[in-house]
C-alpha positions as CSV (number, residue, x, y, z in Angstrom):
1,M,104.8,106.3,117.7
2,S,105.3,102.8,119.2
3,D,108.9,103.8,120.0
4,K,107.6,106.2,122.6
5,S,109.4,109.1,121.0
6,W,108.0,111.5,123.6
7,I,110.4,110.1,126.2
8,K,113.3,112.1,124.7
9,N,111.5,115.3,125.8
10,Y,110.9,114.1,129.4
11,P,112.6,116.3,132.0
12,N,115.9,114.6,133.2
13,N,114.5,113.9,136.7
14,V,111.2,112.2,135.5
15,P,111.4,108.4,135.2
16,T,110.1,106.8,132.0
17,E,108.4,104.0,134.0
18,I,106.9,103.7,137.4
19,P,107.7,100.4,139.3
20,P,104.8,98.0,139.9
21,S,103.2,98.5,143.3
22,T,101.1,96.5,145.7
23,E,99.9,99.6,147.6
24,T,96.2,100.2,148.1
25,L,94.5,103.5,148.7
26,N,94.0,102.2,152.3
27,S,97.7,101.7,152.8
28,M,98.5,105.1,151.4
29,L,95.9,106.7,153.7
30,K,97.5,105.0,156.7
31,K,100.9,106.3,155.7
32,V,99.9,109.9,155.3
33,V,98.1,109.9,158.7
34,Q,101.2,108.5,160.3
35,K,103.5,111.0,158.7
36,Y,101.4,114.2,159.1
37,P,98.9,113.6,161.9
38,Q,98.5,117.2,163.0
39,N,98.8,118.9,159.7
40,I,95.7,120.5,158.3
41,A,94.4,118.3,155.5
42,L,91.0,119.8,154.6
43,S,89.2,123.1,155.1
44,C,85.7,124.2,154.2
45,H,83.9,127.4,155.3
46,D,87.0,128.2,157.3
47,H,86.7,125.0,159.4
48,D,89.9,123.0,159.4
49,L,90.4,119.2,160.0
50,S,93.8,117.5,160.5
51,F,94.8,114.2,158.9
52,K,94.3,112.5,162.2
53,Q,90.8,114.0,162.8
54,I,89.7,112.9,159.3
55,D,91.0,109.4,159.9
56,D,89.3,109.2,163.3
57,Y,86.0,110.2,161.7
58,A,86.5,107.7,158.9
59,N,87.2,105.0,161.4
60,R,84.0,105.7,163.3
61,F,82.0,105.8,160.0
62,A,83.6,102.5,159.0
63,A,82.6,101.0,162.4
64,F,79.1,102.2,161.9
65,L,78.9,100.7,158.4
66,Y,80.5,97.4,159.5
67,H,79.0,96.7,162.9
68,E,75.7,98.6,162.9
69,L,74.5,98.3,159.3
70,G,76.2,95.1,158.4
71,F,78.1,96.2,155.3
72,K,81.1,94.1,154.3
73,K,84.0,93.9,151.9
74,G,82.9,94.2,148.3
75,D,79.6,96.0,149.1
76,K,78.9,99.1,147.0
77,I,77.9,102.3,148.7
78,A,77.0,105.5,146.8
79,I,78.1,109.0,147.7
80,M,75.9,111.8,146.6
81,L,77.6,114.9,148.0
82,P,79.1,118.2,146.9
83,N,82.6,119.2,148.1
84,L,82.1,119.1,151.8
85,L,84.4,117.8,154.6
86,Q,82.0,114.8,154.8
87,F,82.9,113.6,151.3
88,P,86.4,112.3,152.0
89,V,85.4,111.1,155.5
90,V,82.7,108.8,154.1
91,L,84.8,107.8,151.1
92,F,87.7,106.8,153.3
93,G,85.3,105.0,155.7
94,I,83.9,102.9,152.8
95,L,87.4,102.0,151.7
96,K,88.4,101.0,155.2
97,I,85.8,98.2,155.2
98,G,86.9,97.1,151.8
99,G,83.8,98.6,150.2
100,I,83.4,100.1,146.7
101,F,82.3,103.7,146.4
102,V,79.9,104.8,143.7
103,N,80.0,108.6,142.9
104,I,76.7,110.2,142.1
105,N,76.3,113.8,140.9
106,P,74.1,115.7,143.4
107,L,72.6,117.5,140.5
108,Y,71.0,114.3,139.2
109,T,67.3,113.7,139.3
110,A,65.6,110.9,141.1
111,H,65.4,109.0,137.8
112,E,69.1,109.3,137.2
113,V,69.9,108.3,140.8
114,K,67.7,105.2,140.4
115,E,69.4,104.2,137.2
116,I,72.9,104.3,138.7
117,M,71.8,102.6,142.0
118,E,70.0,99.9,140.0
119,D,72.9,99.3,137.7
120,S,75.6,99.2,140.3
121,G,73.6,97.2,142.9
122,A,74.6,99.7,145.6
123,Q,73.1,98.7,148.9
124,G,73.7,102.0,150.6
125,I,73.8,105.7,149.9
126,I,75.2,108.8,151.7
127,V,73.4,112.0,150.6
128,L,73.2,115.6,151.6
129,S,69.9,116.5,153.3
130,T,69.2,119.0,150.5
131,F,69.0,116.1,148.0
132,A,67.7,113.4,150.3
133,H,64.2,113.5,148.8
134,L,65.8,112.3,145.5
135,A,67.3,109.2,147.1
136,Q,64.0,108.6,149.0
137,E,62.1,108.7,145.7
138,A,64.6,106.4,143.9
139,K,64.4,103.9,146.8
140,K,60.8,103.0,145.9
141,Y,62.2,101.2,142.9
142,L,65.4,99.8,144.5
143,P,64.7,96.7,146.6
144,Q,68.4,96.1,147.1
145,L,69.0,99.5,148.7
146,K,69.2,98.6,152.4
147,H,70.3,101.8,154.1
148,M,70.3,105.5,153.4
149,I,72.4,107.9,155.4
150,V,71.8,111.6,155.4
151,T,74.2,114.4,156.4
152,D,73.5,118.1,156.9
153,L,75.7,120.8,155.5
154,V,77.0,121.7,159.0
155,D,77.5,118.2,160.5
156,L,81.2,118.6,161.0
157,Y,81.2,122.2,162.2
158,S,81.2,123.4,165.8
159,F,79.4,126.2,167.6
160,P,78.8,129.0,166.5
161,K,79.8,128.3,162.9
162,K,77.3,125.4,162.7
163,Q,74.4,127.7,163.7
164,I,75.5,130.6,161.5
165,I,76.0,128.5,158.3
166,H,72.7,126.6,159.0
167,F,70.8,129.9,159.2
168,I,72.4,131.3,156.0
169,A,71.8,128.1,154.1
170,T,68.2,127.6,155.2
171,Y,66.8,131.1,155.4
172,I,68.9,133.2,153.1
173,K,69.8,130.7,150.3
174,G,66.7,128.7,150.7
175,M,68.3,125.3,151.0
176,K,65.4,123.6,152.7
177,C,65.0,119.8,153.1
178,H,62.0,117.8,152.3
179,Y,62.4,114.1,153.2
180,D,61.1,111.5,155.6
181,K,63.6,111.4,158.4
182,T,62.4,108.0,159.6
183,Q,63.9,106.4,156.4
184,F,67.4,107.7,157.0
185,H,70.3,107.1,159.4
186,T,72.2,110.3,160.2
187,L,75.9,110.8,159.6
188,S,76.1,112.7,162.9
189,S,75.1,109.6,164.8
190,A,77.4,107.4,162.8
191,L,80.4,109.7,163.7
192,N,79.5,109.3,167.4
193,Y,79.3,105.5,167.2
194,S,80.9,103.9,170.2
195,K,82.3,100.7,168.7
196,T,85.7,100.7,167.1
197,F,86.8,99.3,163.8
198,D,89.8,97.1,163.4
199,E,91.3,97.8,159.9
200,I,93.5,94.7,160.2
201,S,90.4,92.5,160.2
202,V,89.7,93.4,156.5
203,K,92.2,92.4,154.0
204,V,92.2,94.8,151.0
205,S,94.3,93.9,148.0
206,C,95.6,96.1,145.2
207,D,93.5,93.9,142.9
208,D,90.3,94.7,144.7
209,M,87.7,97.1,143.2
210,A,87.8,100.6,144.8
211,C,85.3,102.5,142.7
212,L,82.6,102.4,140.1
213,Q,82.7,105.7,138.3
214,Y,79.6,106.4,136.2
215,S,79.0,108.4,133.1
216,S,76.2,108.4,130.6
217,G,76.6,105.7,128.0
218,T,76.3,105.7,124.2
219,T,73.1,103.6,124.5
220,G,71.5,106.2,126.9
221,K,72.0,104.0,129.9
222,P,74.6,104.8,132.7
223,K,78.0,103.1,132.2
224,G,80.0,102.2,135.2
225,T,83.8,102.2,134.8
226,I,85.5,99.6,137.2
227,L,88.6,101.1,138.9
228,L,90.7,98.9,141.0
229,H,92.9,100.1,143.9
230,K,96.0,99.5,141.7
231,N,94.6,101.6,138.8
232,I,94.1,104.7,141.0
233,V,97.4,104.1,142.9
234,A,99.3,103.8,139.6
235,N,97.8,107.1,138.4
236,I,98.8,108.8,141.6
237,D,102.3,107.5,141.3
238,Q,102.5,108.6,137.7
239,V,101.4,112.1,138.5
240,W,103.8,112.3,141.5
241,S,106.6,111.2,139.2
242,W,105.7,113.8,136.7
243,I,105.3,116.9,139.0
244,G,107.3,115.9,142.1
245,S,110.5,117.4,140.9
246,S,108.8,120.8,140.3
247,V,106.2,120.8,143.1
248,E,106.8,120.1,146.8
249,L,103.9,117.7,147.0
250,D,103.4,117.9,150.8
251,K,103.6,121.7,151.0
252,Q,100.8,122.8,148.7
253,V,97.5,124.5,149.3
254,I,94.9,123.5,146.8
255,I,91.6,125.3,146.1
256,G,89.2,122.4,145.5
257,A,86.5,124.0,143.4
258,L,86.0,121.1,140.9
259,P,83.4,118.5,142.2
260,L,85.0,115.5,143.8
261,Y,82.4,113.1,142.3
262,H,84.0,113.8,139.0
263,I,87.0,111.6,138.2
264,F,89.3,114.6,137.3
265,A,89.0,116.3,140.7
266,L,88.8,112.9,142.6
267,T,92.3,112.0,141.4
268,A,94.0,115.3,140.4
269,N,92.9,117.1,143.6
270,L,91.8,114.7,146.4
271,F,94.0,111.6,146.0
272,T,97.1,113.2,144.5
273,F,97.5,115.9,147.1
274,Y,95.7,114.5,150.2
275,L,97.9,111.4,150.0
276,A,101.0,113.5,149.6
277,G,100.2,115.5,152.8
278,S,99.0,118.8,151.3
279,K,96.1,121.0,152.4
280,Q,92.9,121.3,150.4
281,V,90.3,124.0,150.7
282,L,86.9,122.6,149.5
283,I,84.4,124.7,147.6
284,P,80.9,123.3,147.9
285,N,79.4,125.5,145.2
286,P,81.9,126.8,142.6
287,R,79.0,128.4,140.7
288,D,78.8,131.0,143.5
289,I,81.7,133.0,141.9
290,K,81.5,135.8,144.4
291,S,82.0,133.4,147.3
292,L,84.7,131.5,145.5
293,V,86.7,134.7,144.8
294,K,86.4,135.7,148.5
295,T,87.9,132.3,149.5
296,M,90.7,132.7,147.0
297,Q,91.5,136.2,148.2
298,K,92.0,135.0,151.8
299,T,93.7,131.7,151.1
300,P,97.4,131.5,150.4
301,F,96.7,128.8,147.8
302,T,99.4,127.5,145.4
303,I,97.4,125.3,143.1
304,F,94.0,125.8,141.4
305,N,92.9,123.1,139.0
306,S,90.0,124.1,136.8
307,I,88.1,123.8,133.5
308,N,87.6,126.3,130.8
309,T,84.1,127.4,131.9
310,L,85.3,128.2,135.5
311,Y,88.4,130.0,134.3
312,A,86.1,132.1,132.0
313,A,83.6,132.8,134.8
314,L,86.3,134.0,137.2
315,L,87.8,136.2,134.5
316,H,84.4,137.9,134.1
317,N,84.4,138.8,137.8
318,D,85.9,142.3,138.5
319,A,86.9,141.4,142.1
320,F,89.0,138.4,140.7
321,R,90.6,140.5,138.1
322,Q,91.6,143.2,140.6
323,S,93.0,140.6,143.1
324,T,96.6,139.4,143.5
325,F,97.5,135.8,144.5
326,P,101.1,135.9,145.5
327,H,101.5,132.2,146.3
328,F,99.6,130.9,143.2
329,R,102.0,128.8,141.0
330,Y,100.2,126.0,139.2
331,T,96.9,125.4,137.4
332,L,96.0,122.2,135.6
333,S,93.1,122.2,133.1
334,G,91.1,119.1,132.1
335,G,87.7,117.8,131.4
336,M,87.2,120.0,128.3
337,S,89.3,122.0,125.9
338,T,90.7,125.3,127.1
339,I,90.1,128.1,124.7
340,K,93.3,130.0,123.8
341,R,91.8,133.5,124.5
342,V,90.8,132.3,128.0
343,A,94.2,130.9,128.6
344,D,95.9,134.1,127.4
345,D,93.6,136.3,129.6
346,W,94.2,134.0,132.6
347,K,98.0,134.4,132.2
348,A,97.7,138.2,131.8
349,V,95.6,138.5,135.0
350,T,97.3,135.9,137.3
351,G,100.7,135.4,135.8
352,V,100.2,131.6,135.8
353,T,100.2,129.5,132.6
354,I,97.4,127.0,132.2
355,K,98.7,123.5,131.8
356,E,96.3,121.3,129.9
357,A,96.0,117.5,130.6
358,Y,94.0,114.7,129.0
359,G,92.3,111.8,130.7
360,L,89.2,109.7,130.9
361,S,87.4,107.6,133.6
362,E,88.8,104.4,132.1
363,M,92.4,105.7,132.8
364,S,91.8,106.8,136.4
365,P,91.9,109.4,134.6
366,A,95.3,111.0,133.6
367,V,96.9,110.0,130.3
368,T,98.9,113.0,129.3
369,I,100.1,116.2,131.0
370,N,102.1,119.2,130.0
371,L,105.4,120.0,131.6
372,F,105.3,121.7,135.0
373,D,108.9,122.8,135.3
374,N,108.6,125.6,132.8
375,D,106.4,128.7,132.3
376,D,106.0,128.6,128.6
377,E,103.0,130.1,126.9
378,F,99.9,128.1,126.6
379,N,100.6,125.7,123.7
380,G,97.2,124.1,122.9
381,T,98.4,120.5,123.4
382,V,97.4,118.2,126.3
383,G,101.1,117.3,126.8
384,Y,103.2,114.2,127.0
385,P,102.1,110.6,128.0
386,L,102.8,110.0,131.6
387,P,105.4,107.4,132.7
388,S,104.4,103.8,131.9
389,T,101.7,105.2,129.6
390,D,101.6,104.4,125.9
391,V,99.6,106.4,123.3
392,S,99.1,105.4,119.7
393,I,97.1,107.1,116.9
394,K,95.2,104.6,114.8
395,D,93.2,104.7,111.5
396,D,89.8,103.0,111.1
397,N,91.5,99.7,110.5
398,G,93.7,99.8,113.6
399,N,96.9,100.8,111.7
400,E,99.3,103.2,113.5
401,L,99.5,106.6,111.9
402,A,102.5,108.8,111.5
403,T,103.4,112.0,113.3
404,N,100.8,114.9,112.9
405,E,98.2,112.6,111.3
406,N,94.8,112.6,112.9
407,G,93.2,109.4,114.0
408,E,91.6,107.6,117.0
409,I,93.6,107.9,120.2
410,W,94.5,104.5,121.7
411,V,96.0,104.3,125.2
412,K,97.4,101.8,127.6
413,G,99.0,101.8,131.0
414,P,98.8,100.4,134.6
415,Q,96.1,103.1,135.4
416,Q,93.8,101.4,132.9
417,S,90.4,100.1,134.0
418,P,89.7,96.4,133.4
419,G,86.4,97.3,131.8
420,F,82.8,98.3,132.4
421,W,80.5,97.0,135.0
422,H,78.1,94.3,133.6
423,L,78.8,95.5,130.0
424,D,80.9,92.7,128.4
425,A,80.0,93.6,124.8
426,I,80.9,97.3,125.3
427,T,84.1,96.3,127.2
428,K,85.1,94.1,124.3
429,E,84.4,96.9,121.8
430,H,86.6,99.4,123.6
431,F,89.4,97.2,125.1
432,T,91.6,95.2,122.8
433,D,93.0,91.8,123.5
434,D,96.5,93.2,123.5
435,G,95.8,95.8,126.2
436,W,94.8,98.9,124.3
437,L,91.8,101.2,125.2
438,K,90.2,102.7,122.2
439,T,89.1,106.1,123.6
440,G,86.8,107.3,120.8
441,D,88.7,110.6,120.8
442,I,90.4,112.0,117.7
443,G,93.9,113.6,117.9
444,Y,97.5,113.5,116.8
445,L,101.0,113.3,118.2
446,D,103.4,116.0,117.1
447,E,107.2,115.8,116.6
448,M,107.8,116.3,120.3
449,G,105.5,113.5,121.3
450,R,102.8,115.8,122.6
451,L,99.1,115.0,122.1
452,T,96.6,117.4,120.6
453,I,92.9,116.6,120.8
454,S,91.1,117.3,117.5
455,G,87.6,116.0,118.2
456,R,85.6,112.9,119.1
457,S,84.6,110.0,116.9
458,K,81.2,109.7,118.6
459,D,78.6,112.4,119.1
460,M,79.3,112.8,122.8
461,L,79.1,116.4,124.1
462,I,81.2,117.9,126.8
463,V,79.0,120.4,128.8
464,S,81.0,122.3,131.4
465,G,83.4,119.4,131.7
466,F,80.7,116.7,132.0
467,N,80.3,114.0,129.3
468,V,76.8,114.1,127.9
469,F,75.6,111.4,125.4
470,P,72.8,112.5,123.1
471,K,71.2,109.1,123.2
472,E,70.3,109.5,126.8
473,I,68.5,112.8,126.1
474,E,66.8,111.4,123.0
475,N,65.5,108.4,124.9
476,T,64.1,110.7,127.5
477,I,62.3,113.0,125.0
478,L,60.9,109.9,123.1
479,T,58.9,108.9,126.2
480,I,56.8,112.0,125.5
481,P,53.7,110.7,123.6
482,E,53.5,113.7,121.3
483,V,57.1,113.1,120.0
484,K,57.7,110.9,117.0
485,E,61.4,111.4,116.4
486,V,64.2,113.4,118.0
487,A,67.9,114.1,117.3
488,V,70.2,115.8,119.7
489,V,73.4,117.4,118.6
490,G,76.0,119.7,120.3
491,A,75.8,123.4,119.8
492,P,78.5,125.9,120.8
493,S,78.0,127.7,124.1
494,H,79.9,130.7,125.5
495,S,79.0,129.6,129.0
496,S,79.5,125.8,129.0
497,G,81.6,125.1,125.9
498,E,78.8,123.0,124.4
499,K,75.1,122.6,124.9
500,P,72.5,120.0,123.8
501,F,70.3,121.2,120.9
502,A,67.2,119.0,120.1
503,F,65.5,118.6,116.8
504,V,62.0,117.2,117.3
505,V,59.4,115.7,114.9
506,L,55.9,115.4,116.4
507,E,53.3,112.8,115.8
508,T,50.7,113.7,113.2
509,G,48.0,115.9,114.7
510,K,49.8,116.3,118.1
511,S,51.2,119.4,119.6
512,I,53.5,120.3,122.5
513,T,55.7,123.4,123.1
514,A,59.5,123.5,123.4
515,K,59.0,124.8,127.0
516,E,56.9,121.8,127.9
517,I,59.6,119.4,126.5
518,T,62.3,121.2,128.5
519,E,60.3,121.2,131.7
520,F,59.7,117.4,131.3
521,C,63.4,116.8,130.7
522,Y,64.2,118.7,134.0
523,T,62.3,116.0,135.8
524,Q,64.3,113.2,134.3
525,L,67.8,114.7,133.6
526,A,70.3,116.9,135.3
527,H,70.0,120.5,134.2
528,Y,73.2,120.5,132.2
529,K,71.9,117.6,130.1
530,T,68.5,119.3,129.5
531,P,68.1,120.9,126.1
532,K,66.9,124.5,126.3
533,D,67.1,124.9,122.5
534,I,64.5,122.9,120.7
535,M,63.6,123.2,117.0
536,F,60.5,121.5,115.5
537,L,60.9,120.0,112.0
538,P,58.5,118.1,109.7
539,E,61.1,115.4,109.3
540,L,64.7,114.6,110.1
541,P,67.2,114.2,107.3
542,K,68.3,110.6,106.9
543,N,70.7,108.7,104.7
544,T,69.8,105.7,102.5
545,V,69.9,103.3,105.4
546,G,67.7,105.5,107.5
547,K,70.4,106.9,109.9
548,V,69.7,110.5,111.0
549,M,72.3,112.8,109.4
550,K,73.2,114.9,112.5
551,Q,76.0,116.7,110.8
552,E,73.6,118.1,108.2
553,L,71.4,119.3,111.0
554,K,74.3,121.1,112.7
555,E,75.5,122.7,109.4
556,K,72.0,123.8,108.4
557,Y,70.6,125.1,111.6
558,I,73.1,125.5,114.4
559,L,75.3,128.2,112.8
560,N,72.2,130.5,112.7
561,V,71.3,130.0,116.3
562,K,72.5,132.5,118.9
563,N,74.4,131.0,121.8
């Protein structure tokens, strides 16, 4: 497929290549504010902010970081926030000083926060007050962490909304905070900072690092993907080129339910549509389906990007099924495979076809997307390679395979990361000398040049769209003194697609319950990583060289376990 045969099926108005660009995220932010200053850019809990208001907030935050706290170009600052108006404000402020933002999932434990902060060397963190105690606990082991900044849910709201939402969150939903306020700066004081910030004083290049995007690694340690400004900008340009002829990019209303700390939503929602001038409605807690449906009912949204588990959850809600969304036109699915019956039901209820895409953090993330200018039935593929993107299917020896033959997916393009932070050996393992990224995913290209994902070459799980590596869970369980051996595999789940399932061998004469193991994991791992299904075995099956035969465990035990 080195001849890029998919190009013959490109729409006539989509270019096969995007021109090289020297743009940065900063220069793009500046342009959108100049072009649409008074347009509504973001909304959350019915509170709107214009592009100019967000830029003003971001400038004040940048001034606070730069003048008050002494952060400078190249410094790394973590963001541990759900989808709130504060998220883009602080992210843009970090970019303005030439800083590097490090996304941290707010569902992480103090242990997981510590590992990412330690590995990245981040010297600052912005965290929601609800989770501030986790950052405070992690700080005990992080001498390089100079400053912690806390924000309350209602910081950017005005009276009386601020008081109403604060009351509901605190006294009805029980979102109470437990942290030492003397250890934190507050975002509210930062946004009232009197000094100004001169963006011209900081020279940001397209070759500068913009982001360290973390995921669990195959070794059980967090793995930071380096993304330069030019990588993310290229991916935005590629997506704009792909959908721009079908979608008026500056006239959309997007429901932002997917978490912005995840690379899919960060690029596909925030950057792609914010930098084009469209409005986004942020959903802080998409698991609150009732509230999400109410927002969808009162919002004339046009785009709703999602993942299979969220589509399924909405389809199980009677209010959603009985609603009509007259402006809804497009929905892009990524992060995990979309089940055909879910896609078919979604089309029957909403009239909108789910368009699947494929990407990964190392590609900023988009690699392939289905066509947007048709309303064909769900086809089960993840679409065509984007402009300036190459895809090749390889066998175990690196030889290119023919059409419809399964093999490892190799990709390349200007959106490609230069590698992993401080992990030279793993970078060399995944990135070839001639520019290819070996994804570890298995798939094939059909006669039309569309990619289909068949599986993964490694034992990585995808739980509700999040990558989960068994090694991280295994390493955690092995710290329990009673445990001698453990093997974690993926089991099917109706609610999350996959779930971790642990097989445990205990030390001779020792005892511990499955519940105790799960409860310990809750203190070390995010809930979606924690195995709730645990089976005790006298020994694990191993091959002649002593490697645990995980496939045998799956075949022997998982099929008999209820999801």
